[in-house]
N, CA and C atoms as an extended XYZ file, in Angstrom:
609
Properties=species:S:1:pos:R:3:atomname:S:1:resname:S:1:resid:I:1 pbc="F F F"
N        -1.206       24.955        3.894 N   ALA     1
C        -2.507       24.358        3.635 CA  ALA     1
C        -2.421       23.307        2.487 C   ALA     1
N        -1.789       23.664        1.406 N   LEU     2
C        -1.778       22.763        0.271 CA  LEU     2
C        -1.082       21.562        0.599 C   LEU     2
N         0.071       21.721        1.432 N   GLU     3
C         0.957       20.610        1.816 CA  GLU     3
C        -0.027       19.322        2.601 C   GLU     3
N        -0.710       19.971        3.532 N   LYS     4
C        -1.660       19.190        4.289 CA  LYS     4
C        -2.716       18.432        3.459 C   LYS     4
N        -3.214       19.222        2.514 N   LEU     5
C        -4.197       18.635        1.545 CA  LEU     5
C        -3.605       17.423        0.827 C   LEU     5
N        -2.493       17.737        0.349 N   LEU     6
C        -1.668       16.718       -0.573 CA  LEU     6
C        -1.283       15.405        0.309 C   LEU     6
N        -0.933       15.702        1.568 N   MET     7
C        -0.594       14.454        2.376 CA  MET     7
C        -1.901       13.794        2.823 C   MET     7
N        -3.150       14.512        2.992 N   LEU     8
C        -4.363       13.795        3.311 CA  LEU     8
C        -4.794       13.004        2.121 C   LEU     8
N        -4.737       13.491        0.955 N   PHE     9
C        -5.040       12.972       -0.293 CA  PHE     9
C        -4.316       11.724       -0.499 C   PHE     9
N        -2.975       11.697       -0.298 N   THR    10
C        -2.098       10.671       -0.436 CA  THR    10
C        -2.482        9.566        0.463 C   THR    10
N        -2.737        9.923        1.762 N   GLY    11
C        -3.108        8.947        2.666 CA  GLY    11
C        -4.401        8.185        2.392 C   GLY    11
N        -5.369        9.025        1.818 N   ALA    12
C        -6.615        8.350        1.540 CA  ALA    12
C        -6.485        7.394        0.362 C   ALA    12
N        -5.616        7.760       -0.643 N   ASN    13
C        -5.334        6.819       -1.706 CA  ASN    13
C        -4.583        5.601       -1.426 C   ASN    13
N        -3.857        5.740       -0.332 N   GLU    14
C        -3.040        4.630        0.185 CA  GLU    14
C        -4.152        3.701        0.970 C   GLU    14
N        -5.015        4.234        1.644 N   ALA    15
C        -6.048        3.465        2.305 CA  ALA    15
C        -6.900        2.762        1.149 C   ALA    15
N        -7.223        3.399        0.261 N   ILE    16
C        -8.023        2.619       -1.024 CA  ILE    16
C        -7.202        1.541       -1.482 C   ILE    16
N        -6.019        1.787       -1.831 N   ALA    17
C        -5.138        0.664       -2.247 CA  ALA    17
C        -4.954       -0.459       -1.297 C   ALA    17
N        -4.945       -0.122       -0.131 N   ARG    18
C        -4.733       -1.317        0.947 CA  ARG    18
C        -6.106       -2.095        1.060 C   ARG    18
N        -7.269       -1.383        0.865 N   ASN    19
C        -8.527       -2.023        1.164 CA  ASN    19
C        -9.241       -2.443       -0.190 C   ASN    19
N        -8.485       -2.361       -1.320 N   ALA    20
C        -9.139       -2.535       -2.631 CA  ALA    20
C        -9.688       -3.980       -2.695 C   ALA    20
N        -9.167       -4.781       -2.071 N   HIS    21
C        -9.651       -6.297       -2.014 CA  HIS    21
C       -10.918       -6.466       -1.263 C   HIS    21
N       -11.129       -5.443       -0.410 N   ARG    22
C       -12.359       -5.508        0.520 CA  ARG    22
C       -13.492       -4.627        0.014 C   ARG    22
N       -13.100       -3.425       -0.324 N   TYR    23
C       -14.029       -2.410       -0.702 CA  TYR    23
C       -13.782       -1.933       -2.190 C   TYR    23
N       -14.918       -1.686       -2.791 N   ASP    24
C       -14.905       -1.154       -4.259 CA  ASP    24
C       -13.974        0.058       -4.397 C   ASP    24
N       -12.877        0.199       -4.967 N   PRO    25
C       -12.101        1.248       -5.235 CA  PRO    25
C       -12.911        2.486       -5.746 C   PRO    25
N       -13.630        2.230       -6.844 N   ALA    26
C       -14.471        3.336       -7.402 CA  ALA    26
C       -15.387        4.007       -6.389 C   ALA    26
N       -15.972        3.313       -5.440 N   LEU    27
C       -16.829        3.884       -4.541 CA  LEU    27
C       -16.037        4.626       -3.602 C   LEU    27
N       -14.924        4.056       -3.055 N   MET    28
C       -14.081        4.782       -2.129 CA  MET    28
C       -13.572        6.017       -2.631 C   MET    28
N       -13.104        6.098       -3.994 N   THR    29
C       -12.469        7.227       -4.623 CA  THR    29
C       -13.627        8.279       -4.760 C   THR    29
N       -14.785        7.963       -5.100 N   ALA    30
C       -15.851        8.842       -5.268 CA  ALA    30
C       -16.077        9.573       -3.876 C   ALA    30
N       -15.942        8.962       -2.799 N   LEU    31
C       -16.182        9.627       -1.526 CA  LEU    31
C       -15.290       10.771       -1.048 C   LEU    31
N       -14.108       10.755       -1.762 N   ILE    32
C       -13.014       11.879       -1.443 CA  ILE    32
C       -13.555       13.207       -1.745 C   ILE    32
N       -14.230       13.390       -2.920 N   ASP    33
C       -14.666       14.832       -3.243 CA  ASP    33
C       -16.195       15.104       -2.893 C   ASP    33
N       -16.764       14.209       -2.124 N   LEU    34
C       -18.077       14.657       -1.561 CA  LEU    34
C       -18.009       14.819       -0.041 C   LEU    34
N       -19.063       15.529        0.488 N   PRO    35
C       -18.967       15.765        1.949 CA  PRO    35
C       -18.959       14.294        2.723 C   PRO    35
N       -18.337       14.266        3.821 N   PRO    36
C       -18.051       13.061        4.319 CA  PRO    36
C       -19.471       12.499        4.854 C   PRO    36
N       -19.646       10.984        4.752 N   LEU    37
C       -20.715       10.369        5.051 CA  LEU    37
C       -20.872       10.570        6.709 C   LEU    37
N       -22.010       10.809        7.269 N   ASP    38
C       -22.340       10.956        8.550 CA  ASP    38
C       -23.569       10.188        9.023 C   ASP    38
N       -23.364        9.340        9.997 N   VAL    39
C       -24.357        8.431       10.340 CA  VAL    39
C       -25.641        9.254       10.996 C   VAL    39
N       -25.492       10.313       11.796 N   ALA    40
C       -26.559       11.082       12.312 CA  ALA    40
C       -27.278       11.767       11.144 C   ALA    40
N       -26.574       12.258       10.142 N   LYS    41
C       -27.273       12.928        9.177 CA  LYS    41
C       -28.175       11.984        8.249 C   LYS    41
N       -27.443       10.708        7.944 N   LEU    42
C       -28.278        9.764        7.175 CA  LEU    42
C       -29.349        9.321        7.911 C   LEU    42
N       -29.335        9.181        9.204 N   GLN    43
C       -30.505        8.717       10.137 CA  GLN    43
C       -31.457        9.785       10.006 C   GLN    43
N       -31.174       11.133       10.104 N   ALA    44
C       -31.990       12.291        9.991 CA  ALA    44
C       -32.859       12.406        8.692 C   ALA    44
N       -32.141       11.868        7.725 N   GLU    45
C       -32.818       12.071        6.369 CA  GLU    45
C       -34.016       11.028        6.048 C   GLU    45
N       -34.005        9.960        7.011 N   GLY    46
C       -35.146        9.141        6.959 CA  GLY    46
C       -35.015        8.133        5.779 C   GLY    46
N       -36.199        7.940        5.021 N   ASP    47
C       -36.218        7.042        3.912 CA  ASP    47
C       -35.515        7.579        2.673 C   ASP    47
N       -35.479        8.971        2.489 N   GLN    48
C       -34.933        9.615        1.435 CA  GLN    48
C       -33.451       10.076        1.865 C   GLN    48
N       -32.623        9.819        0.953 N   HIS    49
C       -31.092       10.036        1.259 CA  HIS    49
C       -30.482       10.807        0.087 C   HIS    49
N       -30.648       12.237        0.197 N   PRO    50
C       -30.019       13.168       -0.917 CA  PRO    50
C       -28.505       12.850       -0.954 C   PRO    50
N       -27.898       12.586        0.321 N   THR    51
C       -26.415       12.292        0.471 CA  THR    51
C       -26.052       11.148       -0.442 C   THR    51
N       -26.786       10.157       -0.401 N   LEU    52
C       -26.395        8.897       -1.077 CA  LEU    52
C       -26.814        9.174       -2.473 C   LEU    52
N       -27.897       10.017       -2.870 N   ASP    53
C       -28.219       10.188       -4.255 CA  ASP    53
C       -27.070       10.921       -4.944 C   ASP    53
N       -26.420       11.845       -4.249 N   LYS    54
C       -25.309       12.425       -4.915 CA  LYS    54
C       -24.214       11.556       -5.102 C   LYS    54
N       -23.837       10.769       -4.318 N   LEU    55
C       -22.706        9.697       -4.433 CA  LEU    55
C       -23.150        8.697       -5.551 C   LEU    55
N       -24.372        8.323       -5.502 N   GLN    56
C       -24.821        7.264       -6.724 CA  GLN    56
C       -24.784        8.045       -7.995 C   GLN    56
N       -25.044        9.363       -8.037 N   ALA    57
C       -24.918       10.075       -9.259 CA  ALA    57
C       -23.506       10.077       -9.829 C   ALA    57
N       -22.530       10.328       -8.956 N   VAL    58
C       -21.054       10.451       -9.373 CA  VAL    58
C       -20.731        9.032       -9.838 C   VAL    58
N       -21.039        7.978       -9.054 N   LEU    59
C       -20.703        6.564       -9.604 CA  LEU    59
C       -21.379        6.175      -10.882 C   LEU    59
N       -22.461        6.601      -11.282 N   ASN    60
C       -23.095        6.243      -12.293 CA  ASN    60
C       -23.185        7.185      -13.522 C   ASN    60
N       -22.210        8.143      -13.552 N   ARG    61
C       -22.034        9.056      -14.641 CA  ARG    61
C       -21.169        8.479      -15.745 C   ARG    61
N       -20.762        7.322      -15.548 N   GLY    62
C       -19.999        6.687      -16.722 CA  GLY    62
C       -20.818        6.484      -17.994 C   GLY    62
N       -20.195        6.075      -19.168 N   THR    63
C       -20.863        5.788      -20.312 CA  THR    63
C       -21.490        4.456      -20.259 C   THR    63
N       -22.266        4.098      -21.459 N   LEU    64
C       -22.917        2.830      -21.410 CA  LEU    64
C       -21.865        1.704      -21.324 C   LEU    64
N       -22.161        0.733      -20.677 N   GLY    65
C       -21.284       -0.426      -20.513 CA  GLY    65
C       -20.389       -0.423      -19.294 C   GLY    65
N       -20.548        0.698      -18.575 N   THR    66
C       -19.768        0.713      -17.263 CA  THR    66
C       -20.687        0.275      -16.208 C   THR    66
N       -19.968        0.070      -15.022 N   ALA    67
C       -20.733       -0.503      -13.942 CA  ALA    67
C       -21.802        0.546      -13.516 C   ALA    67
N       -22.841        0.063      -12.761 N   ARG    68
C       -23.878        0.918      -12.291 CA  ARG    68
C       -24.040        0.394      -10.922 C   ARG    68
N       -24.436        1.454      -10.003 N   TYR    69
C       -24.501        1.269       -8.499 CA  TYR    69
C       -25.837        1.684       -7.970 C   TYR    69
N       -26.167        0.813       -6.899 N   GLN    70
C       -27.337        1.313       -6.206 CA  GLN    70
C       -26.894        1.307       -4.680 C   GLN    70
N       -27.248        2.402       -3.996 N   LEU    71
C       -26.728        2.576       -2.638 CA  LEU    71
C       -27.984        2.632       -1.673 C   LEU    71
N       -27.832        2.193       -0.422 N   ARG    72
C       -28.693        2.345        0.691 CA  ARG    72
C       -27.979        2.340        2.024 C   ARG    72
N       -28.616        2.939        2.925 N   PHE    73
C       -28.151        3.140        4.273 CA  PHE    73
C       -29.041        2.252        5.152 C   PHE    73
N       -28.389        1.371        5.902 N   ASP    74
C       -29.016        0.564        6.988 CA  ASP    74
C       -28.696        1.055        8.350 C   ASP    74
N       -29.459        1.677        8.967 N   PRO    75
C       -29.189        2.207       10.356 CA  PRO    75
C       -28.876        0.958       11.343 C   PRO    75
N       -28.279        1.343       12.454 N   ALA    76
C       -27.849        0.591       13.496 CA  ALA    76
C       -29.127       -0.037       14.128 C   ALA    76
N       -29.081       -1.281       14.526 N   THR    77
C       -30.040       -1.918       15.369 CA  THR    77
C       -29.413       -2.420       16.612 C   THR    77
N       -30.371       -3.116       17.518 N   ASP    78
C       -29.697       -3.684       18.739 CA  ASP    78
C       -28.667       -4.599       18.480 C   ASP    78
N       -28.654       -5.223       17.426 N   SER    79
C       -27.771       -6.347       17.105 CA  SER    79
C       -26.632       -6.140       16.029 C   SER    79
N       -26.966       -5.057       15.225 N   THR    80
C       -25.963       -4.769       14.120 CA  THR    80
C       -25.603       -3.189       14.081 C   THR    80
N       -24.381       -2.905       13.594 N   SER    81
C       -24.112       -1.618       13.378 CA  SER    81
C       -24.538       -0.856       12.163 C   SER    81
N       -24.387        0.386       11.998 N   ALA    82
C       -24.988        1.126       10.853 CA  ALA    82
C       -23.968        0.645        9.558 C   ALA    82
N       -24.606        0.525        8.493 N   THR    83
C       -23.825        0.164        7.343 CA  THR    83
C       -24.268        0.944        6.067 C   THR    83
N       -23.332        0.927        5.061 N   LEU    84
C       -23.640        1.413        3.815 CA  LEU    84
C       -23.651        0.199        2.823 C   LEU    84
N       -24.590       -0.143        2.155 N   VAL    85
C       -24.764       -1.223        1.282 CA  VAL    85
C       -24.807       -0.834       -0.250 C   VAL    85
N       -23.764       -1.264       -0.951 N   ALA    86
C       -23.564       -0.834       -2.317 CA  ALA    86
C       -23.798       -2.117       -3.154 C   ALA    86
N       -24.645       -1.899       -4.125 N   VAL    87
C       -24.913       -3.127       -5.133 CA  VAL    87
C       -24.452       -2.516       -6.486 C   VAL    87
N       -23.396       -3.307       -7.065 N   ARG    88
C       -22.757       -3.001       -8.119 CA  ARG    88
C       -23.159       -3.984       -9.297 C   ARG    88
N       -23.651       -3.315      -10.394 N   LYS    89
C       -24.173       -4.333      -11.445 CA  LYS    89
C       -23.218       -3.873      -12.691 C   LYS    89
N       -22.886       -4.996      -13.329 N   HIS    90
C       -21.957       -4.867      -14.612 CA  HIS    90
C       -21.988       -6.157      -15.308 C   HIS    90
N       -22.215       -6.056      -16.718 N   MET    91
C       -22.312       -7.159      -17.580 CA  MET    91
C       -23.103       -8.366      -17.242 C   MET    91
N       -24.354       -7.905      -16.582 N   GLY    92
C       -25.257       -9.001      -16.191 CA  GLY    92
C       -24.909       -9.564      -14.818 C   GLY    92
N       -23.791       -9.191      -14.045 N   GLU    93
C       -23.600       -9.698      -12.947 CA  GLU    93
C       -23.709       -8.625      -11.704 C   GLU    93
N       -24.118       -9.167      -10.460 N   GLU    94
C       -24.487       -8.288       -9.467 CA  GLU    94
C       -23.706       -8.587       -8.165 C   GLU    94
N       -23.093       -7.621       -7.590 N   PHE    95
C       -22.228       -7.811       -6.474 CA  PHE    95
C       -22.654       -6.933       -5.488 C   PHE    95
N       -22.888       -7.301       -4.240 N   THR    96
C       -23.379       -6.547       -2.970 CA  THR    96
C       -22.221       -6.569       -2.035 C   THR    96
N       -21.960       -5.204       -1.618 N   GLN    97
C       -20.903       -4.942       -0.695 CA  GLN    97
C       -21.399       -4.228        0.401 C   GLN    97
N       -21.061       -4.558        1.713 N   VAL    98
C       -21.382       -4.086        2.979 CA  VAL    98
C       -20.210       -3.276        3.599 C   VAL    98
N       -20.419       -1.985        3.717 N   LEU    99
C       -19.232       -1.207        4.410 CA  LEU    99
C       -19.784       -0.665        5.702 C   LEU    99
N       -19.152       -1.011        6.846 N   PRO   100
C       -19.489       -0.601        8.121 CA  PRO   100
C       -19.220        0.881        8.269 C   PRO   100
N       -20.040        1.682        8.750 N   MET   101
C       -20.003        3.043        8.848 CA  MET   101
C       -18.785        3.369        9.783 C   MET   101
N       -18.627        2.496       10.872 N   GLY   102
C       -17.663        2.813       11.718 CA  GLY   102
C       -16.187        2.738       11.105 C   GLY   102
N       -16.043        2.076       10.030 N   ALA   103
C       -14.757        2.087        9.210 CA  ALA   103
C       -14.403        3.493        8.925 C   ALA   103
N       -15.281        4.327        8.697 N   PHE   104
C       -15.025        5.757        8.277 CA  PHE   104
C       -14.750        6.639        9.379 C   PHE   104
N       -15.225        6.202       10.598 N   GLU   105
C       -14.999        7.019       11.941 CA  GLU   105
C       -13.700        6.894       12.487 C   GLU   105
N       -13.402        5.488       12.761 N   SER   106
C       -12.141        5.149       13.408 CA  SER   106
C       -11.370        3.947       12.774 C   SER   106
N       -11.987        3.399       11.707 N   GLY   107
C       -11.308        2.043       11.182 CA  GLY   107
C       -10.416        2.486       10.165 C   GLY   107
N       -10.338        1.481        9.143 N   GLU   108
C        -9.315        1.552        8.160 CA  GLU   108
C        -9.732        2.503        7.072 C   GLU   108
N       -10.952        3.067        6.942 N   LEU   109
C       -11.268        4.114        5.908 CA  LEU   109
C       -11.393        5.418        6.602 C   LEU   109
N       -10.812        5.646        7.624 N   ARG   110
C       -10.922        6.981        8.313 CA  ARG   110
C       -10.022        8.078        7.444 C   ARG   110
N        -9.050        7.618        6.825 N   PRO   111
C        -8.233        8.826        5.932 CA  PRO   111
C        -9.344        9.256        4.793 C   PRO   111
N       -10.389        8.528        4.398 N   LEU   112
C       -11.221        9.035        3.410 CA  LEU   112
C       -12.112       10.079        4.042 C   LEU   112
N       -12.492        9.894        5.271 N   ARG   113
C       -13.251       10.933        5.984 CA  ARG   113
C       -12.503       12.052        6.087 C   ARG   113
N       -11.290       11.844        6.548 N   GLU   114
C       -10.330       13.081        7.026 CA  GLU   114
C       -10.298       13.956        5.697 C   GLU   114
N        -9.855       13.312        4.553 N   VAL   115
C        -9.537       14.242        3.363 CA  VAL   115
C       -10.997       14.763        2.948 C   VAL   115
N       -12.047       14.052        3.014 N   ALA   116
C       -13.362       14.648        2.660 CA  ALA   116
C       -13.707       15.868        3.348 C   ALA   116
N       -13.507       15.774        4.641 N   LEU   117
C       -13.663       16.982        5.666 CA  LEU   117
C       -12.847       18.121        5.181 C   LEU   117
N       -11.562       17.945        4.945 N   ALA   118
C       -10.649       18.949        4.487 CA  ALA   118
C       -11.104       19.656        3.160 C   ALA   118
N       -11.461       18.660        2.218 N   LEU   119
C       -11.786       19.233        0.850 CA  LEU   119
C       -13.253       19.796        0.721 C   LEU   119
N       -14.117       19.581        1.647 N   ASP   120
C       -15.571       19.806        1.670 CA  ASP   120
C       -15.697       21.237        1.209 C   ASP   120
N       -16.268       21.545        0.101 N   GLY   121
C       -16.629       22.989       -0.348 CA  GLY   121
C       -15.377       23.726       -0.963 C   GLY   121
N       -14.262       23.082       -1.005 N   LEU   122
C       -13.041       23.591       -1.533 CA  LEU   122
C       -13.020       23.804       -3.094 C   LEU   122
N       -13.386       22.751       -3.777 N   VAL   123
C       -13.342       22.821       -5.229 CA  VAL   123
C       -14.780       22.956       -5.721 C   VAL   123
N       -14.956       24.164       -6.272 N   ARG   124
C       -16.237       24.631       -6.840 CA  ARG   124
C       -16.310       24.796       -8.232 C   ARG   124
N       -17.462       25.181       -8.891 N   GLU   125
C       -17.473       25.420      -10.094 CA  GLU   125
C       -16.615       26.555      -10.589 C   GLU   125
N       -15.714       26.331      -11.774 N   GLY   126
C       -14.803       27.237      -12.241 CA  GLY   126
C       -13.515       27.327      -11.436 C   GLY   126
N       -13.294       26.274      -10.588 N   ALA   127
C       -12.026       26.289       -9.708 CA  ALA   127
C       -10.774       25.992      -10.647 C   ALA   127
N        -9.604       26.620      -10.355 N   GLN   128
C        -8.413       26.500      -11.033 CA  GLN   128
C        -7.284       26.221      -10.095 C   GLN   128
N        -6.232       25.373      -10.403 N   ILE   129
C        -5.016       25.286       -9.786 CA  ILE   129
C        -3.985       26.081      -10.279 C   ILE   129
N        -3.259       26.839       -9.500 N   VAL   130
C        -2.337       27.911      -10.087 CA  VAL   130
C        -0.870       27.462       -9.576 C   VAL   130
N         0.040       27.429      -10.591 N   ARG   131
C         1.385       27.283      -10.105 CA  ARG   131
C         2.273       28.239      -10.933 C   ARG   131
N         2.853       29.277      -10.407 N   GLY   132
C         3.626       30.275      -11.018 CA  GLY   132
C         2.722       31.050      -12.207 C   GLY   132
N         3.039       31.128      -13.229 N   ASN   133
C         2.055       31.748      -14.265 CA  ASN   133
C         1.309       30.898      -15.173 C   ASN   133
N         1.216       29.476      -14.491 N   LYS   134
C         0.284       28.518      -15.286 CA  LYS   134
C        -1.007       28.265      -14.366 C   LYS   134
N        -2.034       28.011      -15.112 N   THR   135
C        -3.299       27.646      -14.494 CA  THR   135
C        -3.876       26.466      -15.211 C   THR   135
N        -4.707       25.782      -14.405 N   HIS   136
C        -5.314       24.593      -15.005 CA  HIS   136
C        -6.677       24.365      -14.187 C   HIS   136
N        -7.796       24.384      -15.187 N   PRO   137
C        -9.081       24.212      -14.627 CA  PRO   137
C        -9.337       22.796      -13.970 C   PRO   137
N       -10.020       22.707      -12.807 N   ILE   138
C       -10.233       21.563      -12.169 CA  ILE   138
C       -11.515       21.337      -11.695 C   ILE   138
N       -12.119       20.169      -11.650 N   THR   139
C       -13.440       19.905      -11.035 CA  THR   139
C       -13.353       18.954       -9.826 C   THR   139
N       -12.100       18.545       -9.439 N   SER   140
C       -11.871       17.761       -8.278 CA  SER   140
C       -10.448       17.820       -7.890 C   SER   140
N       -10.255       17.645       -6.613 N   PHE   141
C        -8.906       17.761       -6.163 CA  PHE   141
C        -7.908       16.777       -6.667 C   PHE   141
N        -8.471       15.633       -7.072 N   ALA   142
C        -7.673       14.639       -7.893 CA  ALA   142
C        -7.084       15.064       -9.039 C   ALA   142
N        -7.937       16.030       -9.804 N   GLN   143
C        -7.282       16.701      -11.016 CA  GLN   143
C        -6.179       17.659      -10.695 C   GLN   143
N        -6.276       18.329       -9.590 N   ALA   144
C        -5.146       19.121       -9.142 CA  ALA   144
C        -3.919       18.398       -8.755 C   ALA   144
N        -4.193       17.254       -8.024 N   HIS   145
C        -3.082       16.505       -7.570 CA  HIS   145
C        -2.320       15.993       -8.729 C   HIS   145
N        -3.139       15.553       -9.793 N   ALA   146
C        -2.441       14.946      -11.048 CA  ALA   146
C        -1.670       15.939      -11.812 C   ALA   146
N        -2.214       17.100      -11.907 N   TRP   147
C        -1.632       18.155      -12.593 CA  TRP   147
C        -0.316       18.680      -11.901 C   TRP   147
N        -0.209       18.844      -10.580 N   LEU   148
C         0.962       19.212       -9.860 CA  LEU   148
C         2.033       18.092       -9.967 C   LEU   148
N         1.524       16.778       -9.929 N   LEU   149
C         2.508       15.719      -10.134 CA  LEU   149
C         3.162       15.736      -11.473 C   LEU   149
N         2.380       16.057      -12.538 N   GLU   150
C         2.980       16.175      -13.769 CA  GLU   150
C         3.931       17.320      -13.969 C   GLU   150
N         3.496       18.461      -13.325 N   GLU   151
C         4.454       19.700      -13.354 CA  GLU   151
C         5.666       19.457      -12.691 C   GLU   151
N         5.639       18.697      -11.426 N   ALA   152
C         6.742       18.489      -10.638 CA  ALA   152
C         7.642       17.571      -11.380 C   ALA   152
N         7.039       16.619      -12.128 N   LYS   153
C         7.864       15.581      -12.774 CA  LYS   153
C         8.687       16.266      -14.022 C   LYS   153
N         7.995       17.337      -14.697 N   LYS   154
C         8.611       18.008      -15.690 CA  LYS   154
C         9.855       18.739      -15.099 C   LYS   154
N         9.624       19.385      -13.981 N   GLY   155
C        10.591       20.133      -13.371 CA  GLY   155
C        11.798       19.291      -12.930 C   GLY   155
N        11.571       18.075      -12.473 N   ARG   156
C        12.598       17.154      -11.889 CA  ARG   156
C        13.358       16.611      -13.190 C   ARG   156
N        12.610       16.297      -14.262 N   GLN   157
C        13.293       15.912      -15.534 CA  GLN   157
C        14.415       16.965      -16.055 C   GLN   157
N        13.761       18.247      -15.977 N   VAL   158
C        14.600       19.267      -16.541 CA  VAL   158
C        15.886       19.414      -15.569 C   VAL   158
N        15.663       19.329      -14.264 N   GLN   159
C        16.735       19.443      -13.272 CA  GLN   159
C        17.767       18.355      -13.496 C   GLN   159
N        17.280       17.147      -13.721 N   ARG   160
C        17.973       15.891      -13.820 CA  ARG   160
C        19.137       15.973      -15.096 C   ARG   160
N        18.595       16.527      -16.101 N   PHE   161
C        19.359       16.578      -17.390 CA  PHE   161
C        20.023       17.794      -17.556 C   PHE   161
N        20.005       18.835      -16.767 N   LYS   162
C        20.746       19.999      -16.945 CA  LYS   162
C        22.144       19.834      -16.558 C   LYS   162
N        23.154       20.362      -17.442 N   GLY   163
C        24.499       20.312      -17.018 CA  GLY   163
C        24.770       21.143      -15.787 C   GLY   163
N        25.683       20.865      -14.931 N   LEU   164
C        26.038       21.485      -13.831 CA  LEU   164
C        26.411       22.979      -14.175 C   LEU   164
N        26.949       23.218      -15.348 N   GLY   165
C        27.398       24.558      -15.742 CA  GLY   165
C        26.121       25.441      -16.018 C   GLY   165
N        25.003       24.788      -16.356 N   GLU   166
C        23.707       25.602      -16.564 CA  GLU   166
C        22.982       25.948      -15.426 C   GLU   166
N        23.282       25.332      -14.182 N   MET   167
C        22.481       25.383      -13.027 CA  MET   167
C        22.913       26.604      -12.386 C   MET   167
N        21.961       27.260      -11.579 N   ASN   168
C        22.136       28.376      -10.906 CA  ASN   168
C        23.091       27.951       -9.800 C   ASN   168
N        24.124       28.837       -9.341 N   ALA   169
C        25.163       28.361       -8.470 CA  ALA   169
C        24.544       28.081       -7.044 C   ALA   169
N        23.343       28.807       -6.693 N   GLU   170
C        22.809       28.512       -5.310 CA  GLU   170
C        22.018       27.082       -5.350 C   GLU   170
N        21.862       26.584       -6.557 N   HIS   171
C        21.198       25.150       -6.526 CA  HIS   171
C        22.130       24.068       -6.653 C   HIS   171
N        23.477       24.172       -6.944 N   CYS   172
C        24.389       23.253       -7.042 CA  CYS   172
C        24.779       22.565       -5.775 C   CYS   172
N        24.650       21.311       -5.738 N   GLY   173
C        25.080       20.643       -4.522 CA  GLY   173
C        24.079       20.432       -3.500 C   GLY   173
N        22.876       20.949       -3.662 N   LYS   174
C        21.959       20.979       -2.697 CA  LYS   174
C        21.143       19.457       -2.687 C   LYS   174
N        20.626       19.008       -1.646 N   PRO   175
C        20.076       17.726       -1.659 CA  PRO   175
C        18.777       17.775       -2.291 C   PRO   175
N        18.355       16.519       -2.715 N   ARG   176
C        17.155       16.399       -3.548 CA  ARG   176
C        15.914       16.979       -3.097 C   ARG   176
N        15.700       16.999       -1.701 N   SER   177
C        14.581       17.712       -1.118 CA  SER   177
C        14.521       19.149       -1.336 C   SER   177
N        15.623       19.688       -1.259 N   THR   178
C        15.711       21.157       -1.600 CA  THR   178
C        15.338       21.501       -3.013 C   THR   178
N        15.861       20.637       -3.940 N   ARG   179
C        15.570       20.851       -5.292 CA  ARG   179
C        14.015       20.816       -5.617 C   ARG   179
N        13.559       19.961       -4.837 N   ILE   180
C        11.984       19.678       -5.021 CA  ILE   180
C        11.316       20.844       -4.367 C   ILE   180
N        11.798       21.385       -3.384 N   ARG   181
C        11.211       22.616       -2.743 CA  ARG   181
C        11.211       23.751       -3.747 C   ARG   181
N        12.331       23.940       -4.330 N   VAL   182
C        12.588       24.964       -5.368 CA  VAL   182
C        11.496       24.760       -6.477 C   VAL   182
N        11.266       23.497       -6.849 N   ALA   183
C        10.399       23.246       -8.056 CA  ALA   183
C         8.931       23.554       -7.506 C   ALA   183
N         8.600       23.430       -6.333 N   LEU   184
C         7.350       23.435       -5.994 CA  LEU   184
C         6.893       24.772       -4.953 C   LEU   184
N         7.999       25.591       -4.876 N   LEU   185
C         7.875       26.680       -3.909 CA  LEU   185
C         6.514       27.462       -4.315 C   LEU   185
N         6.329       27.689       -5.681 N   GLN   186
C         5.128       28.491       -5.915 CA  GLN   186
C         3.879       27.977       -5.742 C   GLN   186
N         3.737       26.772       -5.446 N   VAL   187
C         2.442       26.277       -5.086 CA  VAL   187
C         2.381       26.044       -3.458 C   VAL   187
N         3.362       26.666       -2.743 N   ARG   188
C         3.124       26.848       -1.416 CA  ARG   188
C         3.354       25.645       -0.621 C   ARG   188
N         3.994       24.737       -1.049 N   ILE   189
C         4.503       23.666       -0.312 CA  ILE   189
C         5.829       24.006        0.403 C   ILE   189
N         5.695       24.297        1.739 N   GLU   190
C         6.754       24.993        2.346 CA  GLU   190
C         7.721       23.994        2.950 C   GLU   190
N         7.207       22.715        3.319 N   ASP   191
C         8.172       21.804        3.964 CA  ASP   191
C         8.729       20.892        2.936 C   ASP   191
N         9.972       21.056        2.668 N   ALA   192
C        10.821       20.365        1.572 CA  ALA   192
C        10.760       18.780        1.902 C   ALA   192
N        10.808       18.435        3.154 N   VAL   193
C        10.884       17.059        3.555 CA  VAL   193
C         9.595       16.374        3.150 C   VAL   193
N         8.562       17.029        3.522 N   ALA   194
C         7.200       16.475        3.287 CA  ALA   194
C         7.039       16.353        1.622 C   ALA   194
N         7.405       17.423        0.999 N   ALA   195
C         7.269       17.396       -0.507 CA  ALA   195
C         8.092       16.355       -1.051 C   ALA   195
N         9.263       16.034       -0.550 N   ASP   196
C        10.009       14.896       -1.079 CA  ASP   196
C         9.271       13.486       -0.863 C   ASP   196
N         8.622       13.422        0.212 N   GLN   197
C         7.818       12.173        0.540 CA  GLN   197
C         6.694       12.140       -0.484 C   GLN   197
N         6.055       13.156       -0.628 N   ILE   198
C         4.876       13.033       -1.606 CA  ILE   198
C         5.259       12.677       -3.026 C   ILE   198
N         6.275       13.224       -3.514 N   PHE   199
C         6.746       13.049       -4.910 CA  PHE   199
C         7.836       12.018       -5.048 C   PHE   199
N         8.150       11.197       -4.068 N   SER   200
C         9.333       10.261       -4.178 CA  SER   200
C         9.030        9.268       -5.158 C   SER   200
N         7.891        8.879       -5.381 N   HIS   201
C         7.575        7.798       -6.387 CA  HIS   201
C         7.866        8.308       -7.875 C   HIS   201
N         8.211        9.606       -8.039 N   LEU   202
C         8.488       10.001       -9.302 CA  LEU   202
C         9.971        9.646       -9.736 C   LEU   202
N        10.765        9.183       -8.778 N   GLU   203
C        12.193        8.759       -9.043 CA  GLU   203
C        12.061        7.584      -10.042 C   GLU   203
């Protein structure tokens, strides 16, 4: 389960990076840890949108001087599709961005919806990530991901600089993916090849 979540999270972040020139990265990142946007639900909410209020609160929780956001949902008409409209205000400038809701269903932003569905309700108040005898409090899956990366990086650095005489015999000569599996076994990433892909950028 953890391996799948990590892969979905990685895919979502890749989608954010690919589309950063088109869609606000802060807005897209905020969508990961919230229930996925649903056109039918937004339409049923009418003029009041608690779903968007929650997203807007996340975007606007920064300190004084950071960008502020206003969000609205425009339902589909006979001639236009449903859209999420985001108005970003910062340093006296205002920028309006229109995100087609279809992009979350089957378009370039679908990975964000997929990871949001998988993470919905998973990280609650008091949540912790556990690896071996170490625990770390988290309020988002992004924090869990960052902590696991840091722990894996530490393990890889130790492995890289250990002399062969200090290594356990069963670890000597094994390929990199197996060493990663050894490092991450206690966080239940069972597929060594997938784990190697996730953490390959640490090289």
